[in-house]
Backbone bond lengths (Angstrom), bond angles and torsions (degrees), N, CA, C in turn:
res aa  C-N    CA-C-N  psi(-1)  N-CA   C-N-CA  omega(-1)  CA-C   N-CA-C  phi
1 M - - - 1.460 - - 1.521 109.37 -
2 A 1.322 116.65 134.87 1.458 121.04 -177.49 1.531 111.18 -67.66
3 T 1.327 114.80 146.16 1.461 122.33 172.41 1.514 107.42 -140.53
4 Y 1.326 116.52 132.48 1.455 121.23 179.00 1.520 107.60 -109.02
5 R 1.337 114.65 124.20 1.455 119.64 -175.27 1.519 109.82 -146.62
6 L 1.347 116.16 -176.87 1.452 122.01 178.34 1.529 110.10 -48.59
7 G 1.344 116.36 123.10 1.458 121.25 -178.01 1.511 113.82 102.55
8 S 1.346 117.91 -18.10 1.460 120.74 177.20 1.522 109.67 -70.60
9 S 1.327 115.63 159.21 1.461 119.69 178.71 1.511 109.38 -154.56
10 G 1.333 116.22 167.95 1.450 120.67 176.83 1.518 113.13 119.46
11 E 1.342 114.84 -173.51 1.459 121.54 -174.56 1.525 112.12 -63.17
12 E 1.322 117.43 -37.26 1.466 119.89 -179.22 1.527 111.05 -64.75
13 V 1.317 117.23 -38.55 1.464 120.66 177.54 1.529 109.48 -66.21
14 R 1.316 116.13 -37.50 1.460 119.77 176.14 1.539 110.48 -59.96
15 Q 1.318 116.89 -42.40 1.463 120.99 178.18 1.526 111.09 -62.15
16 I 1.309 115.96 -40.51 1.467 120.80 177.90 1.527 110.10 -60.89
17 Q 1.322 116.13 -45.88 1.463 120.51 -179.07 1.528 111.67 -62.10
18 V 1.337 115.96 -43.19 1.465 119.88 179.42 1.524 110.06 -61.80
19 K 1.327 116.74 -45.12 1.468 120.90 -178.30 1.522 110.95 -63.68
20 L 1.319 116.68 -43.79 1.462 120.23 179.47 1.527 110.98 -67.94
21 Q 1.330 116.32 -32.63 1.470 120.33 177.69 1.527 111.13 -65.47
22 T 1.347 116.35 -41.89 1.461 120.16 -179.55 1.526 111.65 -64.49
23 Q 1.333 116.21 -22.67 1.462 120.31 178.28 1.523 111.94 -93.47
24 G 1.340 116.04 5.60 1.457 120.27 178.08 1.508 114.34 73.61
25 L 1.326 117.28 19.04 1.464 121.26 -176.59 1.526 113.28 -101.62
26 Y 1.313 116.45 -19.15 1.470 120.09 -177.07 1.517 109.41 -126.51
27 R 1.326 115.79 130.17 1.470 120.56 -176.39 1.531 112.64 -122.89
28 G 1.305 115.75 10.50 1.455 119.37 -179.07 1.519 112.01 -89.01
29 P 1.338 116.58 -173.33 1.466 121.09 -179.49 1.524 111.88 -72.50
30 I 1.300 116.72 147.55 1.467 121.82 175.10 1.534 106.17 -88.05
31 D 1.332 115.20 82.68 1.461 120.13 -172.17 1.524 114.06 -119.13
32 G 1.336 117.20 1.12 1.455 119.32 178.80 1.512 114.35 72.17
33 A 1.338 117.21 13.83 1.461 121.63 179.62 1.525 108.70 -112.52
34 F 1.318 116.62 118.30 1.463 122.29 -176.89 1.531 108.60 -81.12
35 G 1.325 115.50 90.12 1.457 121.80 179.58 1.513 111.86 -105.46
36 G 1.336 114.69 -164.66 1.457 119.72 -176.73 1.511 113.58 -63.35
37 G 1.336 117.66 -35.40 1.458 120.46 179.19 1.513 112.14 -66.34
38 T 1.330 115.97 -40.59 1.467 120.15 177.46 1.521 110.03 -66.32
39 E 1.324 116.28 -42.81 1.465 120.13 179.94 1.523 111.18 -61.01
40 A 1.338 116.47 -42.75 1.467 119.71 179.51 1.524 110.90 -62.60
41 A 1.342 116.80 -40.47 1.461 120.80 179.35 1.523 110.93 -65.87
42 V 1.332 116.66 -39.34 1.473 120.60 178.00 1.527 109.90 -62.92
43 K 1.315 116.96 -43.06 1.470 120.23 179.70 1.528 111.22 -62.35
44 T 1.332 116.04 -40.31 1.465 119.04 178.29 1.521 110.11 -63.80
45 F 1.338 116.81 -43.30 1.461 120.60 177.82 1.522 110.57 -60.97
46 Q 1.314 117.42 -45.27 1.460 120.89 -179.08 1.524 111.07 -61.99
47 Q 1.313 116.81 -40.70 1.460 120.50 179.61 1.530 110.53 -63.83
48 K 1.321 116.44 -44.28 1.460 120.91 179.70 1.530 111.50 -65.27
49 A 1.347 116.18 -33.71 1.468 120.61 -177.33 1.521 112.86 -87.03
50 G 1.329 117.22 -1.42 1.460 120.22 179.59 1.521 113.30 73.43
51 L 1.346 116.65 28.24 1.468 121.65 -179.97 1.523 110.32 -101.00
52 E 1.312 115.48 169.40 1.459 119.91 173.59 1.532 108.52 -61.51
53 V 1.318 116.42 129.50 1.465 120.85 -176.28 1.528 109.24 -94.01
54 D 1.342 115.29 90.92 1.471 119.88 179.27 1.531 112.75 -121.81
55 G 1.332 117.51 -3.24 1.459 121.14 177.43 1.510 114.93 75.83
56 A 1.328 117.25 6.80 1.466 121.22 -179.90 1.525 109.82 -112.99
57 I 1.324 115.92 146.54 1.459 121.00 177.72 1.523 108.68 -100.03
58 G 1.322 115.05 96.62 1.450 121.22 173.13 1.515 109.83 -101.22
59 P 1.338 118.62 -168.54 1.469 121.64 -176.54 1.533 113.80 -56.09
60 I 1.342 116.92 -40.30 1.469 120.08 -175.95 1.526 111.16 -70.53
61 T 1.339 116.50 -47.26 1.466 119.52 -179.72 1.528 110.83 -67.15
62 W 1.342 117.47 -39.09 1.474 119.38 177.55 1.528 110.59 -61.47
63 K 1.321 117.06 -42.14 1.469 121.28 178.88 1.518 110.62 -61.11
64 A 1.337 116.64 -42.22 1.462 120.35 179.61 1.525 111.55 -67.87
65 L 1.319 116.64 -32.97 1.460 121.24 -175.88 1.526 112.25 -81.41
66 F 1.348 116.37 -40.37 1.465 120.63 -173.15 1.529 114.20 -115.74
67 N 1.333 116.66 -8.58 1.464 121.06 -174.55 1.530 110.58 55.09
68 A 1.321 115.09 46.10 1.462 120.99 -178.95 1.530 108.80 -154.63
69 K 1.320 115.62 166.88 1.459 121.21 178.14 1.519 109.41 -75.26
70 I 1.313 116.74 140.75 1.458 120.62 -177.78 1.532 110.44 -66.95
71 P 1.346 117.37 133.07 1.472 119.84 -179.58 1.528 111.62 -88.93
72 A 1.299 116.49 154.34 1.454 120.53 170.50 1.528 107.96 -72.86
73 P 1.332 118.20 147.17 1.468 119.83 177.64 1.525 111.43 -55.87
74 S 1.321 117.08 141.78 1.462 120.91 -179.56 1.522 111.75 -59.01
75 L 1.315 116.43 -26.57 1.465 121.27 178.93 1.526 111.79 -60.11
76 F 1.343 116.92 -29.15 1.463 120.97 -176.75 1.525 112.75 -62.77
77 S 1.325 117.08 -24.41 1.466 120.57 -178.09 1.533 112.20 -81.10
78 K 1.327 116.72 -7.53 1.458 121.06 -178.62 1.527 110.66 -82.41
79 P 1.344 117.60 156.96 1.472 120.38 176.39 1.528 110.63 -61.38
80 L 1.334 115.58 159.48 1.460 120.39 -178.91 1.528 111.28 -57.95
81 A 1.321 117.77 -38.43 1.464 120.35 179.92 1.520 110.79 -57.72
82 Y 1.320 117.29 -40.71 1.462 121.73 -179.25 1.534 110.17 -68.69
83 R 1.344 116.25 -40.49 1.466 119.42 -179.13 1.528 111.34 -67.41
84 C 1.323 116.71 -37.18 1.466 120.26 174.80 1.520 110.44 -64.24
85 L 1.310 116.46 -39.39 1.463 121.90 178.16 1.528 110.33 -62.92
86 A 1.323 116.95 -42.07 1.462 121.05 179.90 1.530 111.02 -65.47
87 L 1.336 117.26 -39.12 1.463 120.74 179.47 1.523 110.93 -65.49
88 T 1.320 116.81 -52.70 1.460 119.94 179.46 1.525 110.62 -62.80
89 G 1.331 117.07 -36.54 1.463 120.30 177.04 1.516 111.91 -61.72
90 A 1.330 116.74 -37.53 1.466 120.36 177.90 1.527 110.36 -64.54
91 F 1.338 116.47 -42.07 1.462 120.21 176.58 1.529 111.26 -63.08
92 E 1.331 115.48 -46.18 1.466 121.32 -173.95 1.520 112.63 -66.94
93 T 1.320 116.62 -37.58 1.471 120.51 -171.19 1.521 114.24 -108.87
94 N 1.344 117.31 -6.96 1.471 121.21 -174.06 1.525 111.46 57.88
95 S 1.316 116.08 29.07 1.465 122.14 177.45 1.519 108.53 -130.36
96 G 1.317 116.55 140.67 1.450 119.93 179.31 1.517 112.33 -77.41
97 F 1.331 115.30 175.03 1.458 122.12 175.38 1.533 108.99 -70.67
98 P 1.341 120.02 135.27 1.461 128.36 3.58 1.535 114.43 -97.89
99 D 1.361 118.33 2.32 1.458 119.85 -175.70 1.519 112.94 -66.38
100 C 1.343 117.05 -16.17 1.460 119.57 178.07 1.531 111.35 -61.64
101 F 1.342 117.47 -23.71 1.463 120.14 178.99 1.528 111.93 -69.39
102 A 1.330 116.83 -14.25 1.464 121.28 179.45 1.524 111.22 -113.16
103 G 1.323 116.66 23.85 1.461 120.27 179.92 1.523 111.24 -61.20
104 L 1.336 117.05 136.89 1.466 121.28 -174.65 1.519 109.34 -143.55
105 S 1.333 116.54 129.84 1.466 120.45 176.05 1.521 109.71 -144.67
106 G 1.328 115.09 159.49 1.455 121.36 -176.88 1.514 113.11 -93.85
107 N 1.320 115.23 -152.60 1.459 122.09 -168.02 1.531 113.47 -86.35
108 F 1.330 118.51 35.32 1.468 120.41 -179.30 1.527 111.79 -64.05
109 D 1.341 116.97 -23.85 1.461 121.25 -176.40 1.533 112.71 -115.32
110 G 1.344 116.19 13.41 1.451 119.64 178.08 1.511 115.06 79.89
111 Q 1.344 117.95 13.61 1.465 121.33 -176.88 1.530 112.76 -105.72
112 G 1.296 117.64 12.16 1.466 121.04 176.56 1.506 112.89 80.87
113 I 1.313 116.24 -83.78 1.467 123.60 174.54 1.523 107.61 -138.46
114 S 1.319 116.21 137.40 1.468 122.26 173.70 1.518 107.84 -116.74
115 F 1.329 116.44 136.53 1.462 119.49 -170.68 1.527 110.22 -148.63
116 G 1.344 114.50 144.61 1.456 120.22 174.94 1.509 113.34 95.84
117 V 1.311 115.08 177.91 1.455 121.41 -172.87 1.527 112.24 -65.28
118 C 1.329 118.23 -29.79 1.460 122.04 178.15 1.521 112.34 -103.95
119 Q 1.338 116.70 9.42 1.462 122.02 179.69 1.539 111.79 52.11
120 W 1.348 115.12 49.49 1.449 119.85 170.11 1.528 108.06 -58.78
121 N 1.346 117.98 148.06 1.453 119.00 -171.68 1.524 113.06 -141.30
122 F 1.339 114.87 164.01 1.456 121.74 -179.79 1.525 111.92 -72.92
123 G 1.333 116.50 -37.86 1.455 120.36 -174.48 1.518 113.58 -59.05
124 Q 1.316 117.08 -41.00 1.462 121.85 -179.89 1.522 112.38 -93.39
125 G 1.331 115.85 -0.72 1.456 119.91 178.91 1.514 114.27 74.81
126 S 1.331 117.51 16.92 1.470 120.56 -175.90 1.528 113.39 -90.08
127 L 1.339 117.62 -20.45 1.460 120.70 -177.74 1.528 112.39 -87.16
128 Q 1.319 117.30 -33.84 1.458 121.01 -175.80 1.531 113.22 -53.53
129 P 1.354 119.83 -44.56 1.467 119.15 -178.57 1.525 113.66 -61.26
130 L 1.343 117.59 -36.34 1.459 120.11 179.77 1.524 110.69 -66.26
131 L 1.328 116.50 -45.67 1.462 120.28 -178.98 1.528 111.10 -65.77
132 K 1.326 116.36 -41.34 1.467 119.51 179.44 1.525 111.32 -64.86
133 E 1.331 117.26 -39.37 1.463 120.42 179.03 1.526 110.58 -65.50
134 M 1.334 116.59 -39.61 1.461 120.39 177.74 1.526 110.12 -62.84
135 I 1.319 117.43 -41.05 1.463 121.14 -179.54 1.524 110.99 -64.58
136 V 1.329 116.40 -39.70 1.470 120.75 -179.30 1.524 111.40 -72.63
137 Q 1.333 116.95 -44.49 1.463 120.61 -174.76 1.523 113.18 -80.31
138 H 1.313 117.91 -32.64 1.474 120.98 -174.72 1.531 110.21 -135.98
139 P 1.335 117.42 61.07 1.471 120.13 -176.73 1.518 113.49 -60.92
140 D 1.349 116.50 -32.25 1.458 119.34 -178.24 1.526 111.12 -67.22
141 I 1.332 116.38 -39.16 1.466 119.76 179.35 1.519 110.60 -66.94
142 V 1.332 116.38 -46.07 1.463 120.47 -179.86 1.530 110.13 -61.03
143 Q 1.338 116.49 -42.73 1.458 120.61 179.68 1.527 111.36 -63.15
144 S 1.333 116.29 -40.88 1.469 120.18 -177.90 1.523 112.09 -68.67
145 I 1.326 117.35 -26.42 1.466 120.90 -179.90 1.522 111.80 -85.31
146 F 1.340 116.49 -48.54 1.468 119.82 -173.36 1.529 113.09 -90.33
147 R 1.328 117.51 -19.27 1.456 124.22 173.90 1.539 111.99 44.43
148 Q 1.334 119.19 -118.19 1.463 120.23 -173.95 1.523 112.81 -67.74
149 Q 1.335 117.04 -13.60 1.465 120.80 178.06 1.530 111.78 -93.54
150 H 1.320 116.94 1.30 1.465 121.49 -176.41 1.526 111.25 -58.47
151 D 1.324 117.14 -47.66 1.466 120.56 -177.32 1.524 111.69 -68.66
152 V 1.320 117.09 -29.30 1.463 120.57 176.50 1.530 109.28 -64.63
153 L 1.327 115.64 -45.83 1.458 120.23 179.86 1.524 111.46 -63.21
154 T 1.316 117.43 -48.89 1.468 119.98 -176.88 1.530 111.49 -66.02
155 T 1.323 117.55 -36.66 1.464 120.57 177.41 1.523 110.89 -64.00
156 A 1.330 116.16 -42.45 1.467 120.27 178.65 1.526 110.96 -63.77
157 L 1.336 116.84 -42.07 1.462 120.57 -179.57 1.520 112.33 -66.12
158 N 1.316 116.90 -31.29 1.459 120.96 -178.19 1.526 112.95 -88.62
159 G 1.328 116.91 -6.06 1.454 120.80 177.70 1.525 110.66 -84.75
160 G 1.308 116.26 -176.90 1.454 120.86 176.65 1.518 111.58 -76.12
161 K 1.332 116.09 174.79 1.457 120.67 -177.59 1.523 111.36 -62.07
162 R 1.346 117.41 -38.69 1.460 119.64 -179.11 1.525 110.53 -62.13
163 E 1.324 117.00 -41.96 1.467 120.37 179.68 1.525 111.10 -67.21
164 L 1.322 116.03 -38.79 1.465 120.18 -179.82 1.524 110.96 -66.40
165 M 1.323 117.47 -42.46 1.465 120.59 179.07 1.528 110.24 -67.82
166 S 1.331 116.61 -32.91 1.469 120.13 175.50 1.522 110.43 -65.65
167 F 1.322 116.54 -41.24 1.464 120.87 176.05 1.527 110.09 -60.56
168 A 1.342 116.50 -45.46 1.469 120.35 -179.59 1.524 110.67 -59.34
169 A 1.338 116.38 -42.81 1.465 120.23 179.84 1.527 111.61 -64.70
170 S 1.323 116.83 -31.53 1.468 121.00 -175.52 1.520 113.49 -73.68
171 I 1.331 117.51 -16.29 1.468 119.37 -175.51 1.531 112.15 -112.95
172 Q 1.337 117.21 19.23 1.461 119.66 178.86 1.523 111.41 -141.02
173 H 1.337 115.04 161.52 1.458 120.86 178.82 1.531 108.84 -68.26
174 P 1.325 118.46 133.96 1.465 120.18 -174.20 1.527 115.14 -69.41
175 V 1.327 117.34 -18.95 1.467 120.58 -178.96 1.531 111.42 -109.45
176 R 1.332 115.79 -50.23 1.472 119.27 -177.68 1.523 111.96 -79.09
177 H 1.340 116.92 -19.38 1.468 122.86 179.47 1.528 113.01 60.91
178 T 1.329 116.36 29.92 1.465 120.34 173.27 1.522 108.29 -88.90
179 I 1.342 116.53 141.14 1.460 121.20 -178.40 1.527 109.57 -73.67
180 N 1.316 115.72 131.72 1.464 120.95 -178.99 1.528 110.89 -75.53
181 E 1.339 114.80 152.51 1.465 120.21 168.46 1.524 109.31 -76.78
182 P 1.322 120.38 147.22 1.473 125.69 8.21 1.523 114.48 -87.18
183 W 1.343 116.50 0.03 1.459 119.08 -174.90 1.524 112.38 -63.52
184 R 1.329 116.91 -39.44 1.463 119.22 179.29 1.526 110.63 -57.76
185 G 1.320 116.50 -49.67 1.455 120.56 -179.58 1.512 112.93 -63.50
186 M 1.325 116.80 -36.35 1.458 119.79 -179.42 1.523 111.52 -69.08
187 F 1.331 116.78 -45.28 1.465 119.14 178.12 1.529 111.41 -63.39
188 K 1.333 116.26 -41.49 1.473 119.42 179.22 1.523 110.28 -62.90
189 S 1.311 117.35 -40.23 1.465 121.06 177.87 1.524 110.79 -62.17
190 L 1.322 116.34 -41.14 1.459 120.23 177.95 1.526 111.07 -61.25
191 G 1.334 116.12 -43.85 1.464 120.39 -178.52 1.514 113.62 -67.66
192 R 1.321 116.88 -18.97 1.468 120.01 179.65 1.522 112.51 -88.40
193 T 1.324 118.21 -7.26 1.465 119.36 179.00 1.525 110.65 -77.53
194 G 1.310 116.19 143.35 1.463 120.40 177.07 1.510 112.19 -61.95
195 E 1.325 116.40 -31.79 1.465 120.61 -178.23 1.526 111.73 -66.32
196 F 1.329 116.37 -43.05 1.467 118.10 179.56 1.522 110.56 -73.12
197 Q 1.320 117.77 -34.18 1.463 120.18 177.88 1.525 111.03 -64.15
198 T 1.329 116.88 -33.76 1.467 120.38 176.22 1.526 110.09 -64.16
199 I 1.326 116.63 -40.68 1.463 120.54 177.41 1.537 110.31 -65.60
200 E 1.319 117.12 -39.34 1.462 120.43 176.84 1.531 110.84 -59.68
201 Q 1.333 116.16 -44.89 1.468 119.75 179.27 1.528 111.06 -62.11
202 K 1.319 117.17 -38.46 1.463 121.39 179.21 1.525 110.56 -60.38
203 Y 1.326 116.89 -47.00 1.462 120.29 -177.51 1.525 112.13 -74.24
204 A 1.331 117.18 -24.24 1.463 120.08 176.33 1.521 111.89 -78.43
205 A 1.329 117.98 -20.20 1.469 121.63 -175.95 1.520 111.95 -60.91
206 T 1.331 117.41 -38.04 1.462 120.66 178.56 1.521 110.81 -64.49
207 L 1.331 116.00 -40.53 1.465 120.16 177.64 1.522 110.64 -64.13
208 Y 1.332 116.53 -39.89 1.462 119.85 -179.01 1.529 111.01 -65.64
209 Q 1.321 117.16 -41.73 1.462 119.26 177.95 1.525 110.76 -63.18
210 S 1.323 116.94 -38.50 1.461 120.34 176.14 1.524 111.11 -63.42
211 A 1.354 115.59 -35.42 1.465 119.90 177.78 1.528 110.39 -65.04
212 L 1.331 117.07 -41.72 1.464 120.14 177.66 1.526 110.93 -64.01
213 D 1.326 116.41 -36.63 1.471 120.15 176.92 1.526 110.62 -63.22
214 L 1.342 117.13 -39.35 1.460 120.58 176.67 1.524 111.36 -64.66
215 C 1.322 116.72 -40.33 1.471 120.13 176.30 1.523 109.99 -57.21
216 S 1.313 115.96 -45.55 1.463 120.51 179.67 1.526 110.93 -63.11
217 D 1.323 117.58 -41.79 1.464 122.09 -179.81 1.523 111.84 -58.75
218 F 1.330 116.24 -36.91 1.463 120.81 -175.54 1.526 113.13 -102.17
219 G 1.311 117.09 8.18 1.459 120.39 176.83 1.512 114.13 68.80
220 L 1.316 117.40 30.58 1.464 122.23 178.84 1.522 109.05 -100.47
221 W 1.324 117.44 146.66 1.463 120.36 -169.36 1.525 114.82 -132.70
222 S 1.318 119.35 -12.12 1.468 121.30 -170.19 1.523 112.90 -86.79
223 Q 1.338 114.77 163.41 1.464 120.81 172.91 1.525 110.04 -58.45
224 R 1.311 115.98 -40.49 1.460 120.20 -178.31 1.530 110.93 -64.28
225 A 1.324 116.57 -36.10 1.466 120.02 177.37 1.525 110.82 -65.99
226 A 1.335 116.93 -38.87 1.466 120.20 176.79 1.528 110.08 -61.23
227 A 1.337 116.35 -41.42 1.467 120.65 177.94 1.525 110.88 -64.17
228 L 1.335 116.84 -40.41 1.462 121.31 179.69 1.524 110.84 -62.86
229 M 1.314 116.63 -49.56 1.459 120.10 -177.88 1.528 111.36 -67.74
230 F 1.322 117.85 -34.08 1.459 120.08 176.48 1.517 110.20 -65.09
231 D 1.322 117.64 -41.34 1.456 121.07 178.78 1.533 110.51 -64.18
232 I 1.317 116.50 -36.61 1.469 120.40 175.87 1.525 110.27 -63.83
233 K 1.336 116.95 -44.54 1.465 119.94 -179.94 1.528 111.27 -60.40
234 V 1.331 116.99 -41.11 1.462 120.67 -177.14 1.524 111.30 -75.14
235 Q 1.329 117.61 -49.69 1.465 120.49 -174.08 1.521 113.05 -81.19
236 N 1.319 117.55 -35.28 1.462 120.78 -168.94 1.525 115.30 -119.75
237 G 1.309 117.93 -9.46 1.462 120.95 178.56 1.503 113.64 93.66
238 S 1.337 117.44 -60.15 1.462 120.40 179.28 1.517 109.12 -172.05
239 I 1.320 116.21 -160.61 1.461 122.83 176.56 1.527 107.36 -123.99
240 R 1.327 116.75 117.03 1.456 121.09 -176.44 1.532 111.42 -74.52
241 D 1.327 114.05 166.41 1.468 119.86 -172.68 1.525 113.20 -59.59
242 L 1.340 118.04 -43.05 1.456 120.24 -179.45 1.518 110.73 -63.64
243 T 1.330 116.63 -45.17 1.463 120.47 178.75 1.525 110.24 -63.24
244 R 1.323 116.96 -39.46 1.464 121.56 177.07 1.527 110.62 -59.00
245 A 1.327 116.45 -45.29 1.470 120.33 -179.93 1.527 111.05 -63.53
246 Q 1.342 116.70 -39.57 1.462 120.35 178.85 1.525 110.93 -65.55
247 I 1.316 116.30 -40.52 1.470 120.71 179.15 1.525 110.46 -62.36
248 L 1.315 116.68 -47.22 1.463 120.47 -177.90 1.531 111.24 -65.65
249 A 1.335 116.85 -35.10 1.469 119.94 176.11 1.524 110.49 -65.03
250 D 1.342 116.16 -40.71 1.468 120.04 177.30 1.529 111.14 -65.52
251 F 1.320 116.37 -38.35 1.463 120.20 177.00 1.535 110.22 -57.87
252 A 1.322 116.13 -42.27 1.469 121.06 -176.05 1.522 111.96 -65.44
253 S 1.340 116.92 -22.47 1.471 120.07 -178.38 1.526 112.80 -89.85
254 L 1.327 117.43 -2.70 1.463 119.97 -179.93 1.527 110.64 -67.66
255 A 1.325 114.42 148.48 1.469 119.41 180.00 1.523 110.35 -62.32
256 T 1.306 114.97 140.18 1.466 119.24 176.99 1.522 109.68 -79.44
257 G 1.313 115.42 155.21 1.466 119.97 176.96 1.499 115.30 84.35
258 L 1.357 118.09 7.30 1.467 119.75 176.79 1.528 109.89 -67.24
259 P 1.328 118.16 141.55 1.469 119.87 173.39 1.523 110.02 -55.52
260 R 1.325 117.16 153.28 1.463 121.89 -173.66 1.529 112.66 -56.21
261 A 1.322 116.45 -45.90 1.465 119.95 -178.71 1.524 111.04 -67.17
262 A 1.331 117.23 -40.47 1.464 120.55 179.31 1.523 110.81 -65.10
263 L 1.331 116.97 -39.33 1.462 121.20 177.77 1.524 110.52 -63.93
264 E 1.327 116.73 -41.25 1.460 121.04 178.11 1.523 110.59 -59.83
265 M 1.327 117.15 -43.88 1.462 120.73 -179.62 1.527 111.26 -64.86
266 E 1.328 117.05 -44.02 1.455 120.26 -179.79 1.525 111.07 -62.54
267 K 1.329 116.28 -39.94 1.464 119.98 177.83 1.532 110.63 -64.34
268 M 1.321 117.24 -42.08 1.465 119.93 179.88 1.519 111.35 -64.66
269 K 1.327 117.93 -36.92 1.466 120.51 177.65 1.525 110.88 -64.44
270 I 1.325 116.36 -38.71 1.463 120.28 177.40 1.525 109.98 -63.03
271 V 1.329 116.17 -47.24 1.468 120.36 178.66 1.532 110.11 -59.15
272 A 1.335 116.40 -43.98 1.468 120.99 -178.86 1.519 111.20 -60.00
273 N 1.314 116.97 -48.70 1.460 120.56 -176.91 1.523 112.37 -69.72
274 R 1.318 117.17 -43.11 1.462 119.74 -179.34 1.531 111.71 -66.05
275 R 1.346 117.17 -40.17 1.470 118.29 179.56 1.519 110.59 -68.37
276 A 1.333 117.09 -34.62 1.460 120.33 177.30 1.522 110.59 -64.95
277 E 1.313 117.02 -43.30 1.468 121.11 -178.07 1.525 111.82 -65.48
278 A 1.332 116.97 -23.49 1.463 121.52 179.34 1.523 112.83 -86.80
279 A 1.324 117.38 -4.43 1.462 121.36 -177.81 1.527 111.03 -80.13
280 N 1.322 115.62 166.15 1.452 121.63 172.66 1.531 108.87 -53.45
281 S 1.329 117.33 136.65 1.473 121.16 -174.43 1.527 112.25 -54.93
282 R 1.319 116.25 -28.30 1.467 119.88 179.94 1.522 112.17 -66.85
283 W 1.349 116.76 -27.78 1.453 120.37 -171.79 1.523 113.96 -113.39
284 V 1.341 117.80 5.27 1.467 120.54 -173.49 1.524 112.31 -54.06
285 E 1.322 117.06 -50.76 1.467 119.04 -174.70 1.527 112.01 -71.93
286 D 1.335 117.14 -31.15 1.463 119.32 175.24 1.522 110.00 -64.43
287 V 1.337 116.06 -44.80 1.468 119.95 178.42 1.516 109.88 -63.14
288 R 1.322 117.49 -44.92 1.461 120.91 -178.20 1.527 111.55 -60.90
289 T 1.331 116.19 -44.42 1.467 120.28 -178.64 1.522 111.07 -61.46
290 R 1.340 116.67 -46.08 1.470 120.89 179.53 1.519 111.28 -61.60
291 K 1.324 115.32 -48.22 1.461 119.16 -173.64 1.529 111.57 -70.16
292 L 1.330 118.02 -38.35 1.467 119.95 178.70 1.529 111.13 -70.91
293 C 1.329 116.90 -31.27 1.464 119.84 174.38 1.527 109.87 -57.57
294 I 1.328 116.24 -44.31 1.463 120.01 179.86 1.519 110.70 -69.84
295 A 1.341 117.09 -45.48 1.463 120.78 -178.43 1.528 111.58 -60.04
296 N 1.339 115.80 -40.22 1.469 120.16 -179.09 1.522 113.22 -84.15
297 G 1.324 116.65 -14.33 1.458 120.17 -178.71 1.505 114.17 86.83
298 E 1.319 117.12 -4.78 1.461 121.23 178.19 1.521 109.65 -165.07
299 G 1.324 115.48 161.70 1.453 120.33 178.95 1.516 110.67 161.53
300 I 1.320 116.24 -177.28 1.459 122.72 -179.91 1.518 108.23 -115.45
301 V 1.328 116.79 123.14 1.458 122.77 179.69 1.529 107.91 -126.36
302 H 1.329 116.69 124.84 1.470 122.32 -178.69 1.525 111.32 53.24
303 G 1.331 115.76 36.98 1.460 121.14 177.03 1.511 115.49 81.91
304 V 1.336 117.44 0.51 1.466 121.62 -178.57 1.521 109.08 -109.05
305 R 1.336 116.46 132.35 1.461 120.59 178.58 1.529 109.97 -83.66
306 Y 1.329 115.85 133.70 1.464 122.15 -179.97 1.519 110.35 -121.84
307 N 1.323 114.68 141.19 1.456 122.48 168.42 1.524 106.06 -131.57
308 L 1.325 116.94 109.80 1.457 121.02 -170.26 1.516 112.84 -62.93
309 E 1.333 117.01 -38.19 1.462 119.55 -177.88 1.518 110.92 -73.59
310 E 1.323 117.36 -44.27 1.460 120.98 -177.62 1.525 112.63 -68.53
311 Q 1.334 116.77 -39.84 1.465 120.43 -171.07 1.529 113.78 -96.31
312 F 1.346 116.65 -30.31 1.462 119.52 -173.69 1.532 113.33 -124.61
313 G 1.321 117.35 -2.95 1.454 120.31 -179.09 1.507 112.98 65.13
314 I 1.333 117.06 25.09 1.468 122.10 178.64 1.510 108.75 -97.99
315 T 1.329 116.43 117.76 1.457 121.28 -170.37 1.526 111.95 -120.07
316 L 1.332 114.02 172.83 1.465 121.01 175.21 1.523 109.26 -90.92
317 T 1.314 114.26 51.40 1.470 122.34 175.20 1.519 107.59 -131.46
318 K 1.306 116.13 171.81 1.449 119.27 -177.39 1.531 110.34 -81.86
């Protein structure tokens, strides 16, 4: 049964915010992101309605609020590849679905600009193909968004890497690495278009297939394992030979006779910990937290609580 709580996002959360706003209980933005303001408004509603005050919208609170049966999140109807993309996008951008598709950050990591659900970037040359394809396939949309800055963008994309990185530096704060307006608004607008999101899904498809190949390599079969391996492909690239050997050695030491689901979880925890230990020392704990959240099916990442089954429909089933 669906439950909407702190960290949830999407159209259903937007509906909750609108309903609470009409009752004078919510004064924040109608952004589809279940944050502290939404939670406080839900608690006030629950208190007034004589319900358990837990700040979460489950079947009982939804019925009291809308006089209807609680719906499953619209994300649940999407293919598993899309749901894995939304989960990793939430981690990468600190934004819930669907705003994660418009995630934007500056040169904090030396990559110039990172953009989109998988944070494709200029430094590694992964973002340029998406932007160029959008310009070729939907020139009218790109022109309508970037307007007088359109030629600046296309010139930068067609220049060499040094020119492109110089362009990236010119449109962001030199210390905080936040993208300056109007560029921030223009890029975010681009990421919110269905056309650019389709291109993002196309480029993520190769990563997802590689994630499934990794699942097969390690004998993993669940939806959650697919999400774990996809997150590894996006955040970490892959699993190197030494780490692979360590993982397989750890697998061999697992107790025999474990139920299938329990064995799957133990294997995913091993993969999570070993891949984290192989990361740059600066990012080890960030990698570990993300990967164990997926392996366990829930956890807190960057201060946001996640439940994979409730929020993304990603389960420990095939």
